[in-house]
C-alpha positions in Angstrom: -9.6 -8.1 12.4 -6.1 -7.9 13.9 -4.9 -4.3 14.1 -1.6 -2.7 13.4 -0.2 0.8 13.8 0.8 3.4 11.2 2.0 6.5 13.0 -0.9 7.8 15.1 -3.5 5.6 13.3 -4.6 2.1 14.2 -5.5 0.2 11.0 -6.5 -3.3 9.9 -3.6 -5.7 9.5 -4.6 -6.2 5.9 -5.2 -3.2 3.7 -6.6 -2.8 0.2 -4.5 -1.7 -2.8 -6.5 0.3 -5.3 -4.2 0.2 -8.4 -5.9 -2.8 -10.3 -9.2 -0.8 -10.3 -7.8 2.0 -12.4 -5.0 0.9 -14.7 -5.0 -1.2 -17.9 -7.4 -4.1 -17.7 -9.5 -2.4 -15.0 -13.1 -3.5 -14.4 -16.2 -1.5 -14.6 -16.6 1.1 -11.9 -19.6 -0.6 -10.3 -17.5 -3.7 -9.6 -14.7 -1.6 -8.2 -17.0 0.2 -5.8 -18.5 -3.2 -4.8 -14.9 -4.4 -4.1 -14.2 -1.4 -1.9 -17.4 -1.8 0.0 -16.7 -5.5 0.5 -13.3 -4.6 2.0 -15.0 -2.2 4.3 -17.5 -4.8 5.3 -14.7 -7.2 6.1 -13.1 -4.7 8.5 -10.4 -3.1 6.2 -9.5 0.4 7.4 -6.5 1.1 5.2 -6.9 1.8 1.5 -3.8 2.6 -0.6 -3.9 4.7 -3.8 -1.9 7.2 -5.8 -2.5 10.0 -8.2 -0.6 7.9 -10.8 -3.1 5.0 -10.6 -4.8 5.7 -13.9 -4.8 4.4 -17.5 -5.1 7.4 -19.8 -3.0 10.6 -19.7 -6.0 12.8 -19.1 -7.3 11.0 -16.0 -4.7 11.7 -13.3 -6.2 10.7 -9.9 -8.7 8.2 -11.3 -8.2 5.8 -8.4 -8.3 8.6 -5.8 -11.6 9.8 -7.2 -13.0 6.2 -7.4 -12.1 5.6 -3.7 -13.6 8.9 -2.6 -16.8 8.1 -4.4 -16.9 4.6 -2.9 -16.4 5.9 0.6 -19.2 8.5 0.2 -21.6 5.9 -1.1 -20.9 3.3 1.6 -23.8 2.8 4.0 -21.7 2.3 7.1 -19.2 4.6 8.9 -15.9 5.4 7.3 -14.5 7.5 10.1 -11.8 5.0 11.0 -10.6 4.5 7.4 -7.1 5.8 6.6 -6.7 6.6 2.9 -3.0 6.6 1.9 -2.0 8.2 -1.4 1.2 8.9 -3.1 2.8 11.5 -5.4 6.0 11.7 -7.5 5.1 9.1 -10.2 3.5 10.0 -13.5 1.8 8.1 -16.3 1.9 10.0 -19.6 -0.8 7.6 -21.0 1.4 5.5 -23.2 1.8 2.8 -20.5 5.1 4.1 -19.2 5.9 5.4 -15.7 8.0 8.5 -15.1 9.2 10.4 -12.0 8.9 14.0 -10.8 10.3 14.6 -7.4 10.6 18.4 -7.6 9.4 19.9 -4.3 7.1 22.4 -6.0 5.5 19.6 -8.0 5.0 17.4 -5.0 3.4 20.1 -3.0 0.9 20.9 -5.8 0.2 17.2 -6.4 -0.6 16.7 -2.8 -3.1 19.5 -2.8 -4.7 18.2 -5.9 -4.9 14.7 -4.3 -6.6 16.2 -1.2 -9.1 17.9 -3.4 -10.0 14.7 -5.2 -10.2 12.7 -2.0 -12.5 15.4 -0.6 -10.4 15.9 2.6 -8.9 18.9 4.4 -5.8 17.0 5.1 -4.5 13.7 3.6 -4.2 11.0 6.3 -1.0 9.5 4.8 1.0 11.0 1.9 3.9 9.0 0.5 6.7 10.0 -1.9 6.0 7.4 -4.6 9.5 6.8 -6.1 12.9 8.6 -6.0 13.6 10.9 -8.9 17.2 10.5 -10.1 17.2 14.1 -11.3 16.3 15.6 -7.9 18.2 15.3 -4.6 16.3 12.9 -2.3 16.4 15.3 0.6 14.8 18.0 -1.5 11.9 15.8 -2.4 11.4 14.8 1.2 11.6 18.5 2.2 8.3 18.9 0.3 6.8 16.4 2.7 8.1 18.4 5.7 6.4 21.5 4.3 3.2 19.6 3.6 3.1 18.4 7.2 3.9 21.8 8.6 1.2 23.4 6.5 -1.4 20.8 7.5 -2.0 19.6 4.0 -1.1 16.0 5.1 -1.3 14.4 8.6 1.4 11.8 8.2 4.3 11.3 5.8 5.7 8.1 4.2 8.0 7.0 1.4 7.9 4.2 -1.2 10.4 2.2 -3.2 13.2 3.2 -0.8 16.5 1.8 0.3 17.7 1.6 3.9 19.9 4.7 3.3 16.9 6.6 1.9 14.7 5.5 4.8 17.2 6.9 7.3 17.7 10.1 5.2 14.0 10.6 4.9 13.5 10.1 8.7 16.3 12.6 9.4 14.9 15.3 7.1 11.4 14.7 8.5 12.7 15.1 12.0 11.8 11.6 13.1 8.3 11.9 11.6 8.5 9.2 9.0 5.7 6.7 9.7 5.7 4.3 6.7 7.8 2.7 4.0 6.0 1.0 1.0 8.2 -1.4 -0.9 7.6 -4.4 -3.1 7.7 -7.6 -1.2 6.2 -11.1 -1.7 7.2 -14.7 -1.8 8.7 -14.1 -5.2 10.3 -10.8 -4.4 12.2 -10.7 -1.1 14.8 -8.1 -2.0 13.2 -5.6 0.4 13.6 -7.9 3.4 16.5 -5.7 4.6 14.3 -2.6 4.4 11.5 -4.5 6.2 13.8 -5.5 9.0 15.2 -2.0 9.3 11.7 -0.6 9.6 11.0 -3.0 12.4 14.2 -1.8 14.2 13.1 1.8 14.1 9.4 1.4 14.6 8.2 2.5 11.1 5.3 0.6 9.4 6.3 -1.4 6.3 3.6 -1.8 3.7 4.4 -4.5 1.1 3.1 -3.7 -2.3 2.3 -6.6 -4.7 2.4 -8.8 -1.6 1.0 -11.7 -3.7 3.3 -11.3 -6.6 1.6 -8.7 -8.7 -1.3 -8.4 -11.1 -1.9 -11.5 -13.1 0.6 -13.5 -11.0 -1.2 -13.9 -7.6 -3.3 -16.8 -8.9 -0.2 -18.9 -9.5 1.3 -18.3 -6.1 0.6 -21.8 -4.8 1.9 -23.6 -7.9 5.0 -21.5 -8.3 5.9 -21.6 -4.6 5.3 -25.2 -3.4 5.8 -24.5 0.3 3.0 -22.0 0.3 0.7 -24.4 -1.6 1.5 -27.2 0.9 0.8 -25.0 3.9 -2.4 -23.8 2.4 -3.6 -27.3 1.8 -2.8 -28.3 5.4 -4.9 -25.4 6.7 -7.7 -25.7 4.0 -7.1 -22.1 2.9 -5.8 -20.3 -0.2 -2.0 -19.9 -0.8 -2.7 -16.2 -1.0 -3.9 -16.2 2.7 -0.8 -18.1 3.6 1.5 -15.6 1.9 -0.2 -12.7 3.7 -0.1 -14.5 7.1 3.6 -15.2 6.5 4.3 -11.5 5.8 2.4 -10.5 8.9 4.4 -12.9 11.0 7.7 -11.3 9.8 7.3 -8.3 12.1 4.5 -6.4 13.9 5.1 -3.4 11.7 4.1 -5.2 8.5 0.8 -4.2 6.9 0.3 -5.9 3.5 -1.8 -4.0 0.9 -2.9 -6.6 -1.7 -4.5 -5.1 -4.8 -7.9 -6.3 -5.7 -10.6 -5.7 -8.3 -13.1 -8.4 -7.2 -14.9 -8.6 -3.9 -13.9 -12.3 -3.6 -10.2 -11.4 -3.7 -10.2 -9.0 -0.9 -12.6 -10.9 1.3 -10.2 -13.9 1.0 -7.2 -11.8 1.7 -8.4 -10.3 4.9 -8.8 -13.8 6.4 -5.0 -14.0 6.6 -5.1 -11.7 9.6 -6.7 -14.6 11.6 -4.5 -17.4 10.2 -1.9 -18.6 12.7 1.1 -20.5 11.2 3.3 -22.8 13.2 7.0 -22.1 13.8 7.8 -25.0 11.6 5.6 -23.7 8.8 7.1 -20.3 9.1 10.6 -21.8 8.9 9.6 -23.6 5.7 8.1 -20.5 4.1 11.2 -18.4 5.0 13.4 -21.0 3.4 11.2 -21.4 0.3 
């Protein structure tokens, strides 16, 4: 598979997002493990998770533990797999999402994530979402300490503006390696952040790159241009969307969520799909 760079790590151009395997509507664990193994078989070497990817209030880190178990039970080598996790978001168990960006909380959350993942140092740790009650620089300061203490190997941020990207990179002393924002054919608000990341050489990881849980299947019908290009190539509209995102900049690494082996094995084929300049122009304008 085509490869891309996140900091010091070379990863597959298409990653795997773990959230659908652990929140409401999640499948049985056996199917989730099979999905992760299918991704690894297909060459995926980036798996994205978070301690907040869980359903009930008493199961913080459900997805991290699931991924750790799946990696341990995989028959092949996982030495090249980068597991990226996040902290700063919470799910009380009532379906809501809250924030906690206090430095002391983030430091303890990262250590708990490392324990669940079974690693001495987390490959990539990302501040999940800004907390309006905590100064952004203070939250990022926790990542600096985690880096310096060796709890994490690389630091990233999520759901950030251009100004926050620059602030985070400044606080980190130029060590920011990734930004994870929502981006898809239906949600292009983060294009400015994507382009800014390209200008400073920071990886951009689109979350919900196919439109989100329950919406990815309608991508071709709701966005005619993607459906038409897909028909011309004899592939799925989802592959076209991911190939389009990859073509936007060499720092883009989409992380489509999946809970079925068929979904992720289809998605990874986007890395080998070449779109013409005319097709890209049509998709950009769609």
